[in-house]
C-alpha positions as CSV (number, residue, x, y, z in Angstrom):
1,M,0.1,0.2,0.0
2,T,1.4,3.5,-1.0
3,A,1.7,5.9,1.9
4,P,0.2,9.2,1.3
5,T,2.1,12.4,0.4
6,P,2.5,14.3,3.4
7,P,1.9,17.9,3.3
8,S,4.7,20.1,2.1
9,S,5.6,23.5,2.4
10,S,5.6,25.8,-0.6
11,A,8.1,28.9,-1.0
12,G,8.5,28.7,2.6
13,G,4.9,29.1,3.3
14,P,2.6,27.0,5.9
15,L,2.5,23.4,4.9
16,A,-0.4,22.9,2.4
17,G,-2.0,20.6,4.7
18,E,-5.9,20.1,5.1
19,W,-6.6,23.9,5.5
20,V,-6.2,24.3,1.6
21,E,-8.8,22.2,0.5
22,R,-11.3,24.1,3.2
23,W,-10.0,27.2,1.2
24,L,-10.1,25.9,-2.4
25,S,-12.4,23.0,-2.3
26,V,-11.5,19.4,-2.9
27,P,-12.6,19.3,-6.4
28,R,-10.5,22.9,-7.4
29,F,-7.4,21.6,-5.5
30,S,-7.3,18.5,-7.0
31,V,-6.8,19.8,-10.7
32,Y,-3.7,21.2,-9.3
33,L,-2.8,18.1,-7.2
34,A,-2.8,15.8,-10.7
35,A,-0.9,18.3,-12.3
36,A,1.8,18.3,-9.4
37,D,1.6,14.5,-9.1
38,A,0.1,14.6,-5.8
39,D,3.0,16.9,-4.6
40,R,1.0,19.1,-2.3
41,G,3.7,22.0,-1.8
42,R,4.2,22.2,-5.6
43,A,0.4,21.9,-6.3
44,L,-0.1,24.8,-4.0
45,A,2.7,26.7,-5.7
46,L,1.0,26.0,-9.0
47,Y,-2.2,27.6,-7.5
48,E,0.0,30.7,-7.1
49,W,1.5,31.2,-10.1
50,N,-1.9,30.4,-12.0
51,T,-3.3,33.4,-10.0
52,Q,-0.1,35.4,-11.0
53,I,-0.5,34.9,-14.8
54,S,-4.3,35.4,-14.7
55,A,-3.7,38.7,-13.2
56,A,-0.9,39.6,-15.5
57,L,-3.5,38.4,-18.6
58,L,-6.2,40.6,-17.1
59,H,-3.7,43.5,-17.0
60,D,-3.2,43.3,-20.9
61,L,-6.6,42.1,-21.8
62,A,-8.0,45.3,-20.2
63,H,-5.5,47.4,-22.4
64,V,-6.7,45.4,-25.7
65,E,-10.4,45.8,-24.7
66,V,-10.4,49.5,-24.1
67,G,-8.1,50.0,-27.6
68,L,-10.7,47.6,-29.3
69,R,-13.8,49.6,-28.2
70,N,-12.6,53.1,-28.5
71,A,-11.4,51.9,-32.3
72,Y,-14.8,50.4,-32.8
73,D,-16.4,53.7,-31.6
74,R,-14.5,55.8,-33.8
75,A,-15.5,53.8,-37.1
76,L,-19.3,53.3,-35.8
77,S,-19.1,57.1,-35.2
78,D,-17.7,57.8,-38.7
79,R,-20.0,55.6,-40.2
80,W,-23.0,57.0,-38.2
81,P,-22.3,60.5,-37.5
82,G,-25.3,61.4,-35.9
83,P,-26.9,63.2,-34.1
84,P,-27.7,61.4,-31.9
85,H,-24.6,59.3,-31.3
86,W,-24.5,55.7,-32.4
87,T,-25.2,54.3,-29.0
88,L,-28.7,56.0,-29.1
89,A,-29.4,54.7,-32.6
90,G,-29.5,51.2,-31.9
91,D,-32.6,50.8,-34.2
92,T,-30.5,52.1,-37.3
93,V,-27.2,50.7,-36.5
94,F,-28.4,47.2,-35.4
95,A,-31.3,46.9,-37.5
96,P,-32.8,43.6,-37.6
97,V,-31.0,40.9,-39.6
98,Y,-32.4,37.7,-39.8
99,R,-30.9,34.4,-40.3
100,T,-31.9,30.8,-40.2
101,R,-31.0,28.6,-37.1
102,G,-31.9,25.3,-37.5
103,R,-35.8,25.8,-38.2
104,R,-35.8,29.2,-36.5
105,R,-35.7,32.8,-38.0
106,V,-33.3,34.7,-35.4
107,D,-32.5,38.5,-35.6
108,V,-28.7,38.3,-34.5
109,N,-29.1,42.3,-33.7
110,E,-31.4,41.7,-31.1
111,R,-28.8,41.1,-28.4
112,P,-26.6,44.2,-29.5
113,R,-29.8,46.2,-29.1
114,D,-30.6,44.8,-26.0
115,N,-27.1,45.5,-24.6
116,L,-27.1,49.0,-25.7
117,R,-30.1,49.6,-24.0
118,Q,-29.1,48.0,-20.9
119,A,-25.8,50.3,-21.1
120,I,-27.6,53.5,-21.4
121,G,-29.5,52.5,-18.5
122,N,-26.6,51.9,-16.6
123,A,-25.0,55.0,-17.7
124,G,-27.6,57.3,-16.5
125,G,-30.4,57.2,-19.5
126,P,-30.3,58.7,-22.9
127,A,-28.7,62.1,-21.5
128,A,-25.9,60.1,-20.6
129,R,-22.3,61.0,-22.3
130,P,-21.8,58.7,-25.1
131,G,-18.2,57.9,-23.7
132,K,-19.9,56.4,-20.4
133,V,-22.3,54.3,-22.5
134,V,-19.3,52.9,-24.3
135,A,-17.7,52.3,-21.5
136,E,-20.7,50.2,-19.8
137,L,-20.5,47.9,-22.8
138,M,-18.8,44.7,-22.0
139,F,-16.5,43.1,-23.9
140,G,-18.9,40.4,-25.2
141,F,-20.8,43.0,-27.2
142,W,-17.4,44.3,-28.9
143,R,-16.4,40.7,-29.5
144,Y,-19.5,39.8,-31.5
145,L,-19.3,42.7,-33.6
146,S,-16.8,41.2,-35.8
147,S,-18.8,37.9,-36.4
148,A,-19.6,36.4,-39.9
149,A,-23.2,37.3,-38.9
150,H,-22.2,41.2,-38.8
151,E,-19.9,41.1,-42.0
152,K,-22.4,42.8,-44.4
153,T,-23.8,45.4,-41.9
154,L,-21.1,46.5,-39.6
155,W,-17.5,44.9,-40.6
156,V,-17.7,46.2,-44.7
157,P,-19.3,49.8,-44.0
158,A,-17.4,50.7,-40.8
159,L,-15.3,48.2,-38.4
160,H,-12.7,47.2,-41.0
161,R,-11.6,51.0,-40.8
162,A,-10.1,50.0,-37.1
163,F,-7.4,48.1,-38.7
164,P,-4.7,48.1,-41.3
165,R,-5.6,47.4,-45.0
166,G,-5.5,43.8,-46.1
167,T,-7.0,42.6,-42.3
168,D,-8.9,39.8,-42.7
169,R,-12.1,39.9,-40.7
170,A,-12.0,36.1,-39.7
171,A,-8.3,35.3,-39.2
172,H,-6.8,38.2,-37.8
173,V,-10.0,39.9,-35.7
174,D,-12.6,37.5,-35.1
175,G,-10.5,34.3,-34.4
176,P,-8.4,36.1,-32.1
177,V,-11.0,38.2,-30.4
178,G,-12.8,35.2,-29.6
179,R,-10.5,33.3,-28.0
180,L,-9.4,36.5,-26.0
181,H,-13.0,36.9,-24.8
182,D,-13.3,33.0,-24.1
183,L,-9.8,33.7,-22.1
184,R,-11.0,36.4,-20.2
185,N,-13.8,34.7,-19.0
186,R,-11.8,31.7,-17.8
187,V,-9.4,34.4,-15.8
188,A,-12.5,36.3,-14.4
189,H,-13.8,33.1,-12.7
190,H,-10.6,31.8,-11.5
191,E,-10.3,29.0,-13.5
192,P,-7.0,27.0,-14.1
193,L,-5.0,27.6,-17.3
194,L,-2.5,24.7,-16.5
195,T,-3.6,23.2,-20.3
196,T,-4.6,26.4,-21.9
197,D,-2.1,27.8,-24.4
198,V,-1.2,30.9,-22.8
199,A,1.8,31.6,-25.1
200,G,-0.9,31.3,-28.2
201,R,-3.3,33.8,-26.3
202,F,-0.5,36.2,-25.8
203,A,0.3,36.2,-29.2
204,D,-3.3,36.9,-30.3
205,L,-3.3,39.7,-27.5
206,L,-0.1,41.0,-29.1
207,G,-1.3,40.7,-32.8
208,L,-4.5,42.3,-32.0
209,A,-3.2,45.3,-30.2
210,S,-0.4,46.0,-32.9
211,R,-3.3,45.8,-35.6
212,L,-5.2,48.6,-33.4
213,E,-1.9,50.4,-33.1
214,P,1.5,49.7,-33.4
215,R,2.6,51.3,-30.4
216,L,0.2,49.6,-28.4
217,G,1.7,46.4,-29.2
218,Q,5.1,47.7,-28.2
219,H,3.7,49.1,-25.0
220,L,2.3,45.3,-24.0
221,Q,5.5,43.7,-24.7
222,V,7.5,46.2,-22.4
223,T,4.9,46.5,-19.7
224,S,3.6,42.7,-19.8
225,N,4.4,40.2,-17.0
226,V,3.2,37.1,-18.9
227,S,6.3,36.0,-20.6
228,R,8.4,36.0,-17.8
229,L,5.5,34.3,-15.9
230,L,5.6,31.4,-18.4
231,T,9.5,30.7,-17.7
232,T,8.6,30.1,-14.1
233,R,5.7,27.6,-14.2
234,P,6.9,25.5,-11.0
């Protein structure tokens, strides 16, 4: 019979005893124990590393999200100069567009219109400054604007102008933004990144940032801690 692995210390801290499961829960800590071959000290160190790299990714994702929404705001404002601002003209900017999904006819612009209405309400109502409304719109709103469903109504007339000539909607924007949106959801919910291609997602992040503004890509390369943390995984 194999003896259980005794609790071990992580980086000079307290022994990784049963208090860790009471803190994290048995199912959550078991993911890190499996990755650490049942070494409790290393499992706790992996959890700390996961938290650190998640925080580093959130830093970088926040920079790109702000850059993306401001670039899209400029592109949409140029296409629908108003008044009113495009955020208050949702029924025009996001006029009904129907697609067949299975046996159902679905208006793919219903959700963006709902997102806008909610953002306007959160910003203080129709008298709110447009910048406040833009800031209230979640990453998921901006993420889906580059989808194939909006190619003819948003990408071709407006959003492609947020990127350099030759940018491919699917390969250079929608694919990376979708993967980064999924990553943001994982780190925001404190999920493990142990089997996530973090280096690949960091490449997506830098590529998108550089297309939005080359100097933003350079800034992220200098200020990000992701590459350093990738080399320090326990």
